[in-house]
Backbone as a printed PyTorch tensor [residue, N CA C, xyz], in Angstrom:
tensor([[[ 94.3570,  51.6610, 202.1960],
         [ 95.4390,  52.1580, 201.3760],
         [ 96.0030,  51.0460, 200.4960]],

        [[ 96.2080,  49.8810, 201.0750],
         [ 96.7280,  48.7530, 200.3090],
         [ 95.7150,  48.3530, 199.2340]],

        [[ 94.4450,  48.4610, 199.5430],
         [ 93.4020,  48.1390, 198.5800],
         [ 93.4300,  49.0830, 197.3840]],

        [[ 93.9600,  50.2620, 197.5570],
         [ 94.0580,  51.2240, 196.4630],
         [ 95.3460,  51.0420, 195.6590]],

        [[ 96.4280,  50.6780, 196.3140],
         [ 97.7280,  50.5330, 195.6580],
         [ 97.7970,  49.2460, 194.8420]],

        [[ 97.2350,  48.1840, 195.3610],
         [ 97.3070,  46.8840, 194.6870],
         [ 96.6880,  46.9310, 193.2820]],

        [[ 95.5120,  47.4810, 193.0740],
         [ 94.9710,  47.5500, 191.7050],
         [ 95.8140,  48.4440, 190.7810]],

        [[ 96.3990,  49.5120, 191.3190],
         [ 97.2560,  50.3680, 190.4930],
         [ 98.4810,  49.6010, 189.9900]],

        [[ 99.0790,  48.8280, 190.8740],
         [100.2530,  48.0340, 190.4940],
         [ 99.8490,  46.9560, 189.4880]],

        [[ 98.6920,  46.3440, 189.7060],
         [ 98.2210,  45.3060, 188.7850],
         [ 97.9640,  45.9010, 187.4040]],

        [[ 97.3390,  47.0830, 187.3600],
         [ 97.1010,  47.7350, 186.0670],
         [ 98.4180,  48.1210, 185.3990]],

        [[ 99.3330,  48.6010, 186.1960],
         [100.6340,  48.9750, 185.6470],
         [101.3340,  47.7460, 185.0720]],

        [[101.2320,  46.6310, 185.7320],
         [101.8300,  45.3940, 185.2260],
         [101.1920,  44.9590, 183.9230]],

        [[ 99.8870,  45.0560, 183.8130],
         [ 99.2030,  44.6810, 182.5730],
         [ 99.5540,  45.6540, 181.4480]],

        [[ 99.6180,  46.9260, 181.7780],
         [100.0010,  47.9120, 180.7630],
         [101.4430,  47.7000, 180.3120]],

        [[102.3170,  47.4340, 181.2760],
         [103.7220,  47.1890, 180.9330],
         [103.8400,  45.9560, 180.0330]],

        [[103.0620,  44.9180, 180.3340],
         [103.0880,  43.7270, 179.4980],
         [102.5600,  44.0410, 178.0910]],

        [[101.4940,  44.8270, 178.0250],
         [100.9380,  45.2190, 176.7360],
         [101.9470,  46.0410, 175.9320]],

        [[102.5450,  47.0470, 176.5630],
         [103.5130,  47.8880, 175.8660],
         [104.7520,  47.0890, 175.4680]],

        [[105.1600,  46.1860, 176.3440],
         [106.3080,  45.3270, 176.0130],
         [106.0120,  44.4320, 174.8200]],

        [[104.8060,  43.8760, 174.8000],
         [104.4200,  43.0180, 173.6700],
         [104.3340,  43.8300, 172.3810]],

        [[103.7740,  45.0410, 172.4580],
         [103.7090,  45.8930, 171.2740],
         [105.1040,  46.2670, 170.7740]],

        [[105.9850,  46.6190, 171.6980],
         [107.3560,  46.9690, 171.3120],
         [108.0610,  45.7690, 170.6800]],

        [[107.8690,  44.5870, 171.2550],
         [108.4760,  43.3830, 170.7010],
         [107.9250,  43.0860, 169.3070]],

        [[106.6270,  43.2750, 169.1140],
         [106.0250,  43.0440, 167.7990],
         [106.5800,  44.0230, 166.7640]],

        [[106.7250,  45.2740, 167.1430],
         [107.2580,  46.2810, 166.2190],
         [108.7170,  45.9920, 165.8800]],

        [[109.4950,  45.6570, 166.8730],
         [110.9070,  45.3370, 166.6450],
         [111.0420,  44.1030, 165.7650]],

        [[110.2010,  43.1020, 166.0080],
         [110.2340,  41.8880, 165.1860],
         [109.8700,  42.2040, 163.7420]],

        [[108.8310,  43.0130, 163.5460],
         [108.4110,  43.3700, 162.1910],
         [109.5160,  44.1300, 161.4610]],

        [[110.1660,  45.0420, 162.1550],
         [111.2730,  45.7910, 161.5350],
         [112.4310,  44.8620, 161.1860]],

        [[112.7330,  43.9390, 162.0740],
         [113.8120,  42.9850, 161.8090],
         [113.5160,  42.1180, 160.6000]],

        [[112.2850,  41.6430, 160.5030],
         [111.9020,  40.8190, 159.3560],
         [111.9570,  41.6300, 158.0710]],

        [[111.4670,  42.8600, 158.1170],
         [111.4950,  43.7200, 156.9290],
         [112.9330,  44.0000, 156.4940]],

        [[113.8210,  44.2390, 157.4380],
         [115.2220,  44.4990, 157.0960],
         [115.8590,  43.2590, 156.4790]],

        [[115.5630,  42.0860, 157.0380],
         [116.1390,  40.8550, 156.5120],
         [115.6470,  40.5910, 155.0930]],

        [[114.3500,  40.7970, 154.8610],
         [113.8110,  40.5890, 153.5200],
         [114.3890,  41.6030, 152.5400]],

        [[114.5530,  42.8370, 152.9840],
         [115.1590,  43.8550, 152.1290],
         [116.5910,  43.5180, 151.7870]],

        [[117.3340,  43.0150, 152.7510],
         [118.7230,  42.6370, 152.5160],
         [118.7970,  41.4850, 151.5140]],

        [[117.9250,  40.5010, 151.6720],
         [117.9110,  39.3620, 150.7440],
         [117.5400,  39.8210, 149.3310]],

        [[116.5850,  40.7410, 149.2300],
         [116.1960,  41.2590, 147.9170],
         [117.3520,  42.0300, 147.2850]],

        [[118.0660,  42.7970, 148.0930],
         [119.2070,  43.5570, 147.5780],
         [120.3190,  42.6120, 147.1200]],

        [[120.5670,  41.5450, 147.8680],
         [121.5880,  40.5800, 147.4720],
         [121.2080,  39.8990, 146.1620]],

        [[119.9340,  39.5600, 146.0110],
         [119.4720,  38.9330, 144.7710],
         [119.6070,  39.8940, 143.5990]],

        [[119.2510,  41.1450, 143.8100],
         [119.3680,  42.1520, 142.7560],
         [120.8250,  42.3390, 142.3580]],

        [[121.7180,  42.3600, 143.3330],
         [123.1440,  42.5200, 143.0440],
         [123.6690,  41.3200, 142.2590]],

        [[123.2350,  40.1200, 142.6280],
         [123.6750,  38.9250, 141.9060],
         [123.1940,  38.9560, 140.4620]],

        [[121.9850,  39.4220, 140.2450],
         [121.4540,  39.5250, 138.8860],
         [122.2440,  40.5560, 138.0820]],

        [[122.5330,  41.7010, 138.6940],
         [123.3200,  42.7230, 137.9920],
         [124.7140,  42.2220, 137.6530]],

        [[125.3410,  41.4790, 138.5780],
         [126.6660,  40.9180, 138.3090],
         [126.6190,  39.9240, 137.1640]],

        [[125.5790,  39.0760, 137.1540],
         [125.4530,  38.0990, 136.0770],
         [125.2320,  38.7960, 134.7370]],

        [[124.4080,  39.8370, 134.7270],
         [124.1810,  40.5920, 133.4880],
         [125.4670,  41.2360, 132.9970]],

        [[126.2360,  41.8080, 133.9030],
         [127.5080,  42.4310, 133.5250],
         [128.4740,  41.3800, 132.9740]],

        [[128.4860,  40.2110, 133.5890],
         [129.3550,  39.1330, 133.1200],
         [128.9460,  38.6880, 131.7130]],

        [[127.6530,  38.5600, 131.4810],
         [127.1640,  38.1690, 130.1570],
         [127.5320,  39.2220, 129.1180]],

        [[127.3420,  40.5140, 129.4700],
         [127.7070,  41.5890, 128.5430],
         [129.1970,  41.5550, 128.2070]],

        [[130.0270,  41.3390, 129.2240],
         [131.4690,  41.3260, 128.9610],
         [131.8540,  40.1210, 128.0990]],

        [[131.1980,  38.9880, 128.3200],
         [131.4800,  37.8190, 127.4940],
         [131.0360,  38.0410, 126.0490]],

        [[129.8970,  38.6960, 125.8560],
         [129.4300,  38.9900, 124.5060],
         [130.3540,  39.9780, 123.8070]],

        [[130.8110,  40.9760, 124.5460],
         [131.7370,  41.9500, 123.9700],
         [133.0380,  41.2710, 123.5620]],

        [[133.5380,  40.3910, 124.4240],
         [134.7740,  39.6720, 124.1080],
         [134.5800,  38.7860, 122.8790]],

        [[133.4250,  38.1460, 122.7810],
         [133.1360,  37.2970, 121.6240],
         [133.0930,  38.1310, 120.3470]],

        [[132.4240,  39.2840, 120.4010],
         [132.3580,  40.1620, 119.2290],
         [133.7490,  40.6650, 118.8350]],

        [[134.5440,  41.0140, 119.8310],
         [135.8920,  41.5050, 119.5500],
         [136.7470,  40.4140, 118.9190]],

        [[136.6650,  39.1990, 119.4590],
         [137.4140,  38.0880, 118.8590],
         [136.9760,  37.8520, 117.4120]],

        [[135.6720,  37.9220, 117.1870],
         [135.1620,  37.7290, 115.8360],
         [135.6680,  38.8310, 114.9050]],

        [[135.6480,  40.0700, 115.3730],
         [136.1450,  41.1890, 114.5510],
         [137.6210,  41.0160, 114.2120]],

        [[138.3990,  40.5920, 115.1780],
         [139.8370,  40.4350, 114.9580],
         [140.1000,  39.2900, 113.9850]],

        [[139.3790,  38.1920, 114.1450],
         [139.6070,  37.0440, 113.2690],
         [139.1280,  37.2930, 111.8500]],

        [[138.1190,  38.1230, 111.6930],
         [137.5850,  38.3560, 110.3560],
         [138.2320,  39.5560, 109.6600]],

        [[139.0720,  40.3080, 110.3600],
         [139.7060,  41.4920, 109.7630],
         [140.9570,  41.0870, 108.9920]],

        [[141.3040,  41.9190, 108.0320],
         [142.5360,  41.6810, 107.2930],
         [143.7140,  42.3280, 108.0330]],

        [[144.9100,  41.9700, 107.6060],
         [146.1330,  42.4020, 108.3000],
         [146.3070,  43.9230, 108.3410]],

        [[146.1390,  44.6580, 107.2430],
         [146.3320,  46.1260, 107.3010],
         [145.3380,  46.8120, 108.2620]],

        [[144.1200,  46.3130, 108.2620],
         [143.1300,  46.9080, 109.1680],
         [143.5280,  46.6770, 110.6280]],

        [[144.0150,  45.4720, 110.9350],
         [144.4690,  45.1730, 112.3000],
         [145.6440,  46.0600, 112.6930]],

        [[146.5720,  46.2930, 111.7520],
         [147.7210,  47.1450, 112.0430],
         [147.2830,  48.5840, 112.3100]],

        [[146.2980,  49.0850, 111.5290],
         [145.7780,  50.4360, 111.7730],
         [145.1370,  50.5320, 113.1580]],

        [[144.3640,  49.5200, 113.5110],
         [143.7150,  49.5250, 114.8320],
         [144.7510,  49.4790, 115.9530]],

        [[145.7860,  48.6700, 115.7610],
         [146.8350,  48.5660, 116.7770],
         [147.5890,  49.8860, 116.9150]],

        [[147.8920,  50.5260, 115.7650],
         [148.5800,  51.8360, 115.8200],
         [147.7230,  52.8760, 116.5250]],

        [[146.4350,  52.8990, 116.2010],
         [145.5440,  53.8730, 116.8320],
         [145.4250,  53.5880, 118.3380]],

        [[145.3730,  52.3040, 118.6990],
         [145.2530,  51.9430, 120.1020],
         [146.5240,  52.3330, 120.8750]],

        [[147.6780,  52.1270, 120.2730],
         [148.9320,  52.4690, 120.9330],
         [149.1050,  53.9790, 121.0210]],

        [[148.5600,  54.7180, 120.0740],
         [148.6630,  56.1710, 120.0660],
         [147.7940,  56.7700, 121.1800]],

        [[146.6260,  56.2190, 121.3740],
         [145.7020,  56.7450, 122.3780],
         [146.1720,  56.3250, 123.7200]]])
């Protein structure tokens, strides 16, 4: 009887080790994929923020240029329209 139980336990131990190793490998792969995805998302967000900052700076530059190059009556019309809206 012991001769029959001992190999079953040994096989179960080897299978448990195999399944444990497979589970650990899968969990590790998922963790690495999530970390890489998070880093890619952070990089993408930083790029979008920088692009938005550049756009806002360009818009501000264009607006300053428009204001400096406009004559007084045109500026007054724009101010009146802006205050009305």
